[in-house]
N, C-alpha and C positions, 0 to 999 in steps of 0.2 A: 449112310458111308461110314466107315469104321474111323472112330478117332486116332489122331497120331500119337496119342499119350500112353500106348498101352507098355511099350516098353519099361521094364523096371529102371526108376531113377531119371528117367528122361522128363517127367512131367515137374520134378524140383527142379531141373536145370531151366526148362522154359519159365517156369514160375519166377526163380531166382532173377534172372534176366528181364522179365515183365516188370517186376517190382522195383529193380534200379530203375528202368525207363519211367515208371510213374513218379519216382521221387525225384530223380534228378533232371530229368527231363519235362515232365508234366507238373512237378513241384506239387505232389501230392505227399502228405502225411504219409509216414511209413506203414501205422496202424491201419489208417483209411485204406491206402493202398492193398494191403495184405488181405483186409475185409473183402474188398472187391473182387481179388483175384480167387479168393477161396470160395465166394458165392458165385460168381460167373465167369472167372476166367481160366487160366491154365491150371489152376489147382484146385477147380470144381470137381472133377472127377478122380482126383489125387488121393490116394492112400493118406491117413493122419501123419504117417512117418515121413512122406514124400513134403508134406506141406510143412512140417516142422524143419525138414532139412533144408527147403527153400528159404523159409525166412532166416535160418542160420546162414546161410550162404550170403544172402542181400546184406543182413546186419553187419557180417564179417567185412564184406567190401565197402559198406559206407563207414565202417569205422577206419579203415586202412585206405580210404580212397586216394590219399595224396602220395602214398607208398605205391599203391598198384598203378596209379596212370604212370607214376615216373618209372615203374619197370616196364610197363607196355611200350612207353615212349622209347625205351632203349633197345626194344626189339622190333621198331618200325622204321623203315627209310624215310618213311613221309608221313602226313597226317592221313587218317581215315576220311574219305569224302561223305559228304551229306548223304549220298545214295546208299550208305553201307547199313542204315537202319539201325537194328540192335546190335550190330556187330561189336561195339565198344564195351557195351553191357555184358554180352557173353564173355568177352575175353576177361572182363573184370571180375565176373562171377567164377570163370576157370582157375584165375590166378589166386582168389580167396581160396579156392578148395585145395590147390596145389601147395601153397606156402604158409596158410595159416590154419587151415582145417585139417591138413595133413590127409587128404584124401588120396587114394593110389592114383599114381599117374595115369594108368591106362583107362582108369574109370573117369576120372576128371577131364583127361583129354577127350575121350572118345565121347563122351556125353555132352560135352559142350560142343565138339565138332557136329556131331548130329542134331544138336539144338539149332545151330546155324543152318544147317542143310535143310531145316523144316521151314525156314523163314522165306519169303519171296524176296528179300533185299538181301539178308545176311548169308544165304546160301552162295552169292557169287563170292564169298571172301572166307569160305569153309577151309580153304586152302590156307590161307594167311592164318586163321584161329588155330589150325593144327599146328601150323609153323611156329608162332610165338608160344603157344602153352609147352608144346616139347621142348623149345628151349628153355623156358622159365622151370620145368621139371628137371632139367639138367644143370642150370646154372644160376637158378633164382636165389638160392641161399647164401650163394658167393655175392650176388648182388645187394642181397639183402645188409650184407656185413657191412657195405661202403656207403649206406644211407642213415641219415639223421631222421629215422622214421617219425619220432615224436614231433617233430617241428614240421614234417612234410604232411602230416595227418591231421593239421590243426589250422584252419583258415587263418589267414594273415591278421585279420582284425583282433581274432579272439586269443591268438598268441601273443601280441602284443598288450591285450588288456589283461592276460593273466600274469604274463611276465611283471607288467607294471604295479598289479595288486597284490601278487603273491610272492613275488621273485621266480626267476627261470626254473630254480631245482624245483619248487612246488607245483609249476606250471607244467613240468614235464611228469610229475606224479600223478596229475590229474589226467594227463592224457593216457599214461599207462592204466589207470583205473578204468578208462573208456574201454580199452581192448577186451577187458573181461566181460563175460556173461553175468549179469547181476543175480544174485540169489532171491529167491520169492520172502518179503516181510509181509506179515500179517499184524491184525491187531486184534485182539479178543474184547469182549465186552467188558469184564472186570477182573481185577487183580486176581482175584480169588479162583478165576478159572485159568489162568495162564499156564500154571504147571501142569495141570490135567489135559490141555490141550496141547501143550509141548511135547508130552508123552504121546499121545495118540496120533499127532502128525509126525513125529519123528525130528522135532524143531529143536533149536537151542535157544535159550531167551537171551536176548543182549541187555546191556545194562540199563536201557530206556524202558524195558517191559516188554518191547517188539519180539515177536516170535519170527526166527528165521529159519526158512528150509532151504538147504543146499541144492536138492535136485527134486523138485517138486511134481513135475509131470503136469497132467491137466488139472487146472484149479479146481474145476467143477466137478473132479472125481475125487477131490480129498475129503476126509471125513469132516464133517462139520459145515460145509460149505450149504449144502440144501437145506439144513436146518437153521441156517442163518446165525451161528455162533462166532464168526468172526468175519472181516474184511480184509482185503489185500491194500497195504499202505507202507510205503517206504518208511524206514525206521525215522530219517529225517523228518519226513513230512509229519510224523505223528507227536512231534516236540513242540510245535508253536501252539497248538490248542490248548496244551497243559499250563501254558505261560498265563492263560488267564486265571489261573489258580482255582480254588473249590468253586465249581459254577452248579454244584446240586442244589435244585429249587429257584434257580436265578436264571432269567431272561436274559439270552445271548442272541446277539444279532450275528450272522454270518454271511457277510459281503462276498459276491462272486462266488457262491457255494459249490457249484457243480464241478466234479462230479459227486462230491459229497463224502469223502472220507473223514473231513474234519468235522462235517455235520453229524455222522455217525459217532465220532469219537465225541463229540459233545453231548449228545441226546445220551450216549451209553453211560456218561459221567453224571446224569440227571440233571441237565439243563433244559429248559423250556426255548428251544432253539427256532429264531426264525432264519429262515435260510432263503437268502435273496440271489436270484441271478437273472439276467437279462433274456437267456436264451430258455423257451419253454419246453423244447425237446430236451435240453439237458436237465432242466429240474424234473422234467418225467422221468427220466432215467434215473435221478438222484431218488424220487420218490419210490420207485421200484426198488432200487437197492435198500433203501430204508424198510420197505416192507418185507424183504428176504430177511432182515437181521431184526423184525419185529422191533423196530425203534420209530419215533416218529418226531415229525417238526414240522413245523408250520412254512410253506413255501409261496414265496412272493416272485412273482414275474415283474421285474423292474429294473432300471438301469441305476446302478449303485451311485453314479456320479451326479445323478437328479433327484434320488429317491427322496420325497418329503412325507413323511408318515405324521408329521404333527405331535412327535414324542421322542424321547431321548431313551437310551439304553446305557447300564453301567458297564456293560461288557460287551465290546464289539472284536470281532474278528475279521481282517481284512487279507485275504490270499488274492493277492493284485494279479491281474493277467501279467505275463512277462515273456520273455524270449525261451524261458524253460532251459537255457544252456546248462544248468545243473542237473538236468535229468539224462544227459547224451549216453550215460551208461545203458539205459533201456530204450532210449528214443535216439539212435545214432544219427536219424535224418535232420535232428534239431540244427546240428552243426553244418549243414550243408544247405539247408532252408532259410536260415535267419541271416540278417546282416546289420551292420552298424545303423541303417536309416530304421529297420525294424526296432532297434533297443532304444532310438531315441525318441520314436513314436509312441512306443510303449512307455517310456519313461514320463514322457508329457502326460500320457493318461493316468498312471500311477499316482501323479502328482496331484491330479484332479479328484481322483478316488479318494485319496488319504485327506486332502482337504476338506472335502464334502463328509467324510466319515467323521472328521473332528466335530462337525456341527451336530451328528447324530449321539454323540457321547455325553453322557451326563457329568457334571461337575463331581470330582473322585472318581470318576470310572476309568476302564482300563481299555486301553486299544492294543491290540496286539497287529502290526503290520509286517507280512511276509511275502516272500517271492521265491520260486525255485529256479533263480538266476545265479549266475555267478559273477554277473556284471556289477561293478560298483555303484553305475548310474542308477541300478534298479534296487539298489540296496542301502548301504551306508550314506551315499551321497543324497539319496530321497530323504533320509531322516536328517540330515545335517540341513538340507533344504527348509523341511518341514519345523524344525524346532527354531531355526533362525526366524521364520515369520510367524510363529504361534509362542508368543511368551507365556500363555496360560498351560502350556503342555511340560511336562518334564520326561525325560528316560527313566525308565525303572531297570536296573541292571538285572540281568538273568543270572544266576549263581550256577555255577558247575553242577550242583546237587540236582537243579532243576532240569538239567541236560544229562540226567544218568552218569554223572559223575565225570564226564568226558570233558575234561577241562580245555583240550585243544580245541573244541568247536564253540567257545565262548570267547570273544573278544575283550579287549582290555576296556572296551568302553561298555563292554556288559551286553553286547548283542549276541545273537547266535549267528554262527558262520560257518556252516558245515562245508566240507569238499568231498568231491567223490573219493579222494584217496584217504579220507580219516576213516578208522575203522578197517583199514586194508587189509589185516590179518584175517578178520571176520569176513571179508567180501565187500567191503566198503559202503558207501551210502551216498544217497543224493546230495547233490549242492542245494543248500538253502541258506536263505538269510531272513532273519526275524528281529523285531524289536519290539519292545514293550514299551507304550507310552502312556502316562496319567495325566488326566486332566484337572489342573488344580483347583481349589475351590477357594473363592475369595470372601472374606468376612465382610458382610453387607453393613453391619453396624461401622465399622471401621471407614468402609467406603463412602457413608453419609457424613463422616467427620473429615473428609477430605484426604483420606490417605486408604492407601490398599494395604490391607494384611491376608498374608496366605497363610492359610492352614494347610498342613502336610494331609496330603490326598488319603495316605494310607492310615492315617490316625483317625481322619474325618470317617473314613468307611467303616470303622469300628464304631463309631458313633451315630450312623444313619442307619435307619431302619431299612430293611430288604423288602420293603411293601412292593407286590407285583404291579406292573404297568397294565393298564388295557390291551388287550391282543390287538396287532395290526392287523388292518382289513387289506386282504390281497388286492394289488393293483395291477 
């Protein structure tokens, strides 16, 4: 039987509606849903341009979901019944096309009506789809003018969190940054190669050294990908590993390491990296990425909250699991799939990971804690809690120079706090938090005399040898 996706553009619309159903109803991550649709769903037989268009439609609908649902509600006399199937998501996709992607009305309306007609449940509502989308093609812009779209497009708990943490003006700037398709950021292995690859790729170099491409196309087809010259890594994500300082020749423990961008960064800087993650499949993908890049690291499958190797490191990076609300520019599903309960559960996990990581750090060593979250509970509050209960640790402030001279992403306390609206003219950046901690060294002689004398950790490290520890056995 001939497939019903032969008409140009139809596969993209069917795919977009399916993606929205997968995320909003089935609670799947957007990237995973797209991979499934491309492999075995509506997009499996589609042209690459239709796959890309379906992704753009669905991503736009997720970014603008609150506004789109408000507009659709204004055009309906009553709620859609459960038997309407994917009708609501077809309407969402069509609205995204009309008002935000600016697709011609005849194409957007016609293709989404056809999409409805080919679904066994939605076909009974194709007249409604036609009527709503036609009305929005005529009146949608005027309706938009009356809406507070930034507020509508932000879940209540996040709006309240961001306004409390950053102020309403900045919260609105964060939401506006989410509306934009993010550019592609890549990291090269060495600073010496940076300008050459920028020229080959048509990229510009950001203040931190990251290369940025505004219109990249397919990543696998870019020069240098096959030969392992670079890897994809947002400009904000590339900063925390640098806070460990000169790691050349040193052994570094990378906790919660997968998918491996920071592992690659540390290895490229000359560190001997132990990359630990609890997921064996994710570590296997990390190893594959390192192989493409011609970099090496020891991999350990273990739980970072209970890992007991019988040794300590003098440099540890903990990129803790988090709500990832700082990555909504590229992962718009995050704002719809996460909740305050997720934040609180993850904050408790982060506390356990941080406390345990502290036991793996040698006296005088440096621990960098980071998350790609905008939530204070997963960032500054986590560090405040830690320092209050660990008097043998102190914060080592980050300087603006260590952040590429971007002073606005360094807090008054000396932590890294980037927001999606930072580097706005250049295309923004992910929201990231990082703090650098140092374990103090106690003078044993003074301790035996009944008092504690602290030696400044940074001065002590200059006096300590950098002798290598024995290699960790994979567990």
